[in-house]
C-alpha positions in Angstrom: -10.0 5.2 -29.9 -9.6 3.3 -32.5 -6.8 2.5 -34.4 -6.5 4.2 -38.2 -6.6 1.8 -40.7 -3.8 3.7 -42.6 -0.3 3.1 -42.4 1.0 6.8 -43.3 -0.9 10.1 -45.0 0.8 12.6 -47.0 -0.9 15.6 -47.7 -2.3 14.0 -50.7 -2.9 9.7 -50.3 -3.5 7.7 -47.6 -1.3 4.4 -47.4 -3.4 1.2 -46.8 -1.3 -2.4 -45.9 -1.9 -4.7 -48.1 -1.6 -8.4 -47.7 0.6 -9.6 -49.6 4.6 -9.8 -49.0 6.2 -7.3 -52.4 9.8 -9.0 -51.8 10.2 -12.8 -51.3 13.5 -12.2 -49.6 12.5 -9.6 -46.8 10.2 -11.4 -44.8 9.6 -7.8 -43.3 8.8 -6.1 -47.0 5.0 -4.6 -46.7 2.8 -3.6 -50.2 0.6 -0.7 -49.6 -2.6 0.7 -51.6 -2.2 4.3 -51.8 -5.5 6.1 -51.6 -5.3 9.9 -53.1 -7.8 12.5 -51.6 -6.9 14.8 -54.4 -8.9 14.3 -57.1 -6.3 14.6 -59.5 -6.1 10.6 -60.3 -9.9 9.9 -61.1 -10.0 7.8 -57.9 -7.8 5.5 -59.0 -5.4 3.9 -56.6 -1.9 4.0 -56.7 0.9 1.3 -55.1 4.0 1.2 -53.1 6.5 -1.7 -51.5 8.7 -1.4 -48.9 11.6 -3.4 -47.9 14.4 -2.5 -45.9 16.9 -3.0 -48.5 14.4 -1.4 -51.6 11.6 0.4 -52.1 9.1 1.3 -55.3 5.8 3.3 -56.3 4.2 3.9 -58.7 4.1 7.1 -60.8 1.5 8.5 -58.6 3.3 7.5 -55.7 6.2 9.4 -57.2 4.1 12.5 -58.2 3.6 13.2 -54.9 6.3 15.4 -53.2 5.5 13.9 -49.5 6.4 10.6 -50.5 9.8 10.0 -49.9 9.3 11.3 -46.5 6.5 9.1 -45.8 8.5 6.2 -46.6 11.7 7.4 -44.9 9.5 7.6 -41.8 8.4 4.2 -42.3 12.2 2.8 -42.6 13.3 4.9 -39.7 10.5 3.0 -37.1 11.8 -0.4 -38.7 15.6 0.0 -38.0 16.9 1.3 -41.3 18.9 4.1 -41.7 19.4 4.4 -45.8 16.6 5.1 -48.4 16.6 3.2 -52.0 13.5 4.5 -53.6 12.5 4.0 -57.0 9.5 4.6 -59.3 7.3 2.2 -61.8 10.4 1.8 -64.1 12.9 1.0 -62.1 14.2 4.9 -62.2 15.6 6.4 -58.7 13.5 8.7 -56.5 15.8 8.8 -53.4 19.3 7.0 -52.2 21.5 7.6 -49.4 21.5 7.6 -45.9 18.2 9.4 -43.8 18.1 10.1 -40.1 15.5 11.3 -37.7 17.0 14.6 -37.2 16.7 15.9 -40.6 13.5 14.2 -40.9 11.5 16.8 -39.6 13.3 20.4 -38.6 10.9 22.7 -36.7 11.4 26.4 -36.7 10.8 26.8 -33.5 13.6 29.1 -31.0 12.2 28.1 -27.3 9.1 25.9 -27.3 7.1 26.6 -24.6 3.8 24.6 -25.1 5.1 21.0 -25.8 3.0 17.4 -26.7 4.6 14.5 -26.2 3.5 11.2 -27.9 6.0 9.0 -26.5 6.8 8.3 -23.3 10.2 8.0 -23.0 9.9 11.4 -24.5 8.4 12.8 -22.1 10.8 11.4 -19.5 13.8 13.4 -21.7 11.2 16.2 -21.4 11.4 16.1 -17.6 14.7 15.2 -17.1 15.7 18.4 -18.7 13.6 20.2 -16.3 10.7 21.9 -18.7 8.0 19.5 -17.7 5.9 22.3 -16.6 5.7 23.2 -20.7 3.8 20.4 -21.6 0.2 20.4 -22.1 -0.5 16.8 -23.2 0.7 13.4 -23.7 0.0 9.7 -24.9 -1.8 7.3 -22.8 1.5 5.3 -21.7 3.2 7.7 -19.9 3.2 7.0 -16.5 6.7 9.2 -15.3 7.6 11.6 -13.6 4.5 11.3 -11.1 2.7 14.5 -12.0 2.1 12.9 -15.5 -1.6 12.2 -14.1 -2.6 15.9 -14.5 -2.2 15.8 -18.1 -4.6 15.7 -20.9 -4.4 11.8 -22.4 -4.6 11.8 -26.2 -4.8 8.1 -26.8 -2.3 5.3 -27.3 1.0 6.2 -28.6 0.4 4.0 -31.8 -2.6 6.0 -32.5 -2.5 9.3 -30.6 -5.7 11.7 -32.0 -3.7 14.2 -34.3 -6.7 16.3 -34.9 -7.2 17.4 -31.2 -3.2 17.5 -31.3 -3.5 20.1 -34.0 -6.1 21.4 -32.2 -4.5 22.3 -29.1 -1.7 24.6 -31.0 1.7 23.4 -29.2 4.6 25.2 -30.2 6.2 21.4 -30.8 5.2 18.2 -30.9 8.0 15.5 -29.8 7.4 13.0 -31.3 9.0 9.6 -32.1 10.1 6.5 -35.3 11.1 3.9 -31.8 8.5 1.2 -33.2 7.3 0.1 -36.1 4.0 1.7 -36.6 5.0 5.4 -35.4 5.2 6.6 -39.1 1.5 7.1 -38.8 1.8 9.6 -36.1 4.8 11.6 -37.8 3.4 11.5 -41.3 0.2 12.9 -40.0 1.4 15.7 -37.8 3.2 16.8 -41.4 -0.3 16.6 -43.1 -1.9 19.1 -40.7 1.4 21.4 -40.6 2.3 20.6 -36.4 6.3 21.4 -35.7 7.2 18.1 -34.4 11.0 17.1 -33.5 11.8 13.3 -34.6 13.4 11.5 -31.9 13.9 7.5 -33.1 17.3 6.1 -31.1 18.8 3.1 -32.0 21.6 2.9 -29.5 23.2 5.0 -26.4 24.8 7.1 -28.1 21.8 8.4 -30.3 19.7 8.6 -26.7 22.6 11.1 -25.1 23.3 13.1 -29.0 18.7 13.4 -29.2 19.3 15.0 -25.2 21.3 17.7 -26.7 18.9 18.6 -29.6 16.2 18.4 -27.4 18.1 20.5 -25.1 18.4 22.9 -28.1 15.1 23.0 -29.1 13.9 23.8 -25.7 16.9 26.2 -24.7 18.1 24.5 -21.8 21.5 23.7 -23.5 23.4 23.9 -20.2 20.8 21.2 -18.5 21.1 19.1 -21.3 24.5 18.9 -20.7 24.4 17.9 -17.2 22.1 15.2 -17.5 24.4 13.8 -20.6 27.5 13.8 -18.2 25.2 11.9 -15.6 24.1 9.4 -18.1 28.0 9.1 -19.1 29.3 8.3 -15.8 26.7 5.8 -14.8 27.8 4.1 -18.4 31.8 4.0 -17.6 30.9 2.6 -13.8 29.2 -0.3 -15.4 31.2 -0.7 -18.3 33.9 -1.1 -15.3 31.7 -3.5 -13.1 30.9 -5.9 -16.5 34.5 -6.0 -17.4 35.3 -8.2 -14.5 33.2 -11.1 -15.7 32.8 -13.3 -18.5 30.4 -12.1 -20.6 26.5 -14.5 -20.3 24.4 -15.1 -23.3 21.3 -13.5 -22.8 17.8 -13.5 -24.3 15.7 -10.8 -24.1 12.1 -11.1 -24.8 10.2 -8.2 -26.0 6.8 -10.1 -26.1 5.7 -13.5 -25.8 3.5 -14.5 -28.2 5.3 -14.7 -31.1 8.4 -14.6 -29.6 9.9 -11.1 -30.3 13.8 -10.1 -29.3 16.1 -7.0 -30.5 18.2 -7.8 -33.1 21.3 -5.7 -33.9 19.8 -2.2 -34.7 18.8 -1.8 -31.2 20.3 -0.4 -27.9 19.0 -3.3 -25.8 22.7 -4.5 -27.0 24.6 -2.5 -25.5 22.1 -2.3 -22.3 22.8 -6.1 -21.9 26.7 -5.6 -22.8 26.8 -2.8 -20.0 25.3 -5.6 -17.8 27.6 -7.8 -18.2 26.0 -10.2 -21.0 25.7 -10.6 -24.7 22.2 -11.0 -27.0 22.3 -13.9 -28.5 20.3 -12.9 -31.1 22.3 -9.3 -31.7 24.2 -10.2 -34.8 20.5 -10.4 -37.0 19.5 -7.6 -38.3 16.6 -5.4 -37.8 16.0 -3.8 -34.4 12.8 -6.2 -33.9 13.0 -10.0 -34.4 10.1 -12.5 -34.6 11.7 -15.9 -33.3 11.1 -19.3 -33.0 11.2 -21.7 -29.6 13.6 -23.9 -31.8 15.8 -20.9 -32.6 16.0 -19.9 -29.3 17.0 -23.2 -28.1 19.5 -23.2 -31.0 20.6 -20.3 -29.3 22.0 -21.3 -26.0 21.3 -18.1 -24.1 22.7 -18.7 -20.2 19.9 -16.2 -19.0 16.2 -15.0 -20.2 15.1 -11.5 -19.2 11.0 -11.1 -19.6 10.4 -7.5 -20.8 7.4 -7.3 -22.7 6.3 -4.1 -24.0 3.3 -2.4 -22.3 3.5 -4.7 -19.5 3.4 -3.7 -15.7 6.2 -5.2 -13.4 3.9 -7.0 -11.6 2.6 -8.7 -14.3 5.7 -10.3 -15.9 5.5 -13.8 -15.0 8.5 -16.1 -15.5 7.1 -19.3 -15.2 5.4 -17.9 -18.8 8.9 -18.6 -20.7 9.9 -21.5 -18.7 6.8 -23.7 -18.5 6.3 -22.4 -22.4 5.6 -25.6 -24.4 8.2 -26.0 -26.6 11.2 -24.8 -24.6 11.1 -28.2 -22.6 14.8 -28.4 -23.9 16.2 -25.1 -23.5 18.4 -25.4 -20.1 18.4 -21.6 -18.7 14.5 -22.1 -18.4 15.5 -25.7 -16.8 17.5 -23.9 -14.2 15.5 -21.0 -13.2 17.6 -18.7 -14.9 14.5 -16.4 -16.0 14.1 -12.9 -14.5 11.6 -9.8 -15.2 13.0 -7.1 -16.2 10.7 -3.6 -16.1 9.7 -2.8 -19.6 10.1 1.1 -18.5 13.8 0.8 -18.5 14.7 -1.8 -21.2 11.9 -0.5 -23.7 12.0 3.3 -23.1 15.6 4.9 -24.7 16.1 7.7 -22.3 17.2 9.2 -19.4 16.4 6.1 -17.2 17.7 3.5 -19.9 20.4 2.6 -17.4 18.5 1.1 -14.8 18.0 -2.0 -16.8 21.4 -2.4 -17.0 21.8 -2.3 -13.5 18.9 -4.7 -13.3 20.4 -7.5 -15.9 23.7 -7.3 -13.8 22.3 -7.8 -10.8 20.6 -11.2 -12.9 23.8 -12.5 -13.7 25.6 -12.3 -10.7 22.6 -14.0 -9.2 23.2 -16.6 -11.8 26.7 -17.0 -11.2 26.6 -17.2 -7.4 23.9 -20.5 -8.1 26.1 -22.2 -10.8 29.1 -20.5 -11.0 31.1 -18.4 -13.1 30.2 -20.5 -16.4 26.4 -20.6 -15.7 26.4 -24.4 -16.2 
């Protein structure tokens, strides 16, 4: 399936990304052309400018009642939890906190025909013993094993929304966990499909969203059991981590260009539970593009490669150890680079704590090799 060209969709317009960066002080800001389909604007496009700290739209975008929802989805997918949207003359259109829980509020008492369009969502549904209600999912889901029997809808950043509409689910469990997923959330809304949006940025968010999903599915007691089990795992990890000096950790989500989690990400907590600290954990945002020079300056004692969508047997630490530009990276020279299964580290759900245990084993292994200061 070809990836859609638009970034979001409302009932009136499509937002097409433009090449320029609208706010020079915000490297993650994006500009959009708004293409209206309702015939109300004589075919003239509108515009939108979106940054993490401020956003602006022209009078056409301001007149669309779904624009605030669309830009909120864009923001949430990038780790932001506040909107500061202004009109063409600088007038305030929307300001204040935003959250996935209030973005969509489906009117369903007990959904029995479910569709999941994010792997972590399907794993949460399965943990709540509701997998038998799922009728379809996106292509990346690989757990539980019974997933092979489900209809597939395309990639998680571009599922077939028209097919979802044709399947007439009671509820779609959608996500804004990574940039680009706003296309799904806004497209479902434009088609009038009920959805529950999950987008956890912390372990506490994961637990809260399990509770929320449990209510939507009418299985609150089972959700309480799953949450209690995760809390017990967290307590055990915290006890073990407290017995060691924290190690400086670099977690790589993508090698070229290099991406790593920033402050607005649950990965910092997983690293802390393993007995470490994220060397880029003070940087704003949920996902950061970094350079080799920045990584060397950060001086991690250990590195974990956990590339998005790459199977464990394809995670080759040598691709970081031998990477041009990292010759002065001490952790690479010492061989303190380990694979980390992205199915745990990259999916904020019931199985995510396994990532902390894997990293803890790596930290302990490095301690045994070179001592408590890791060299």
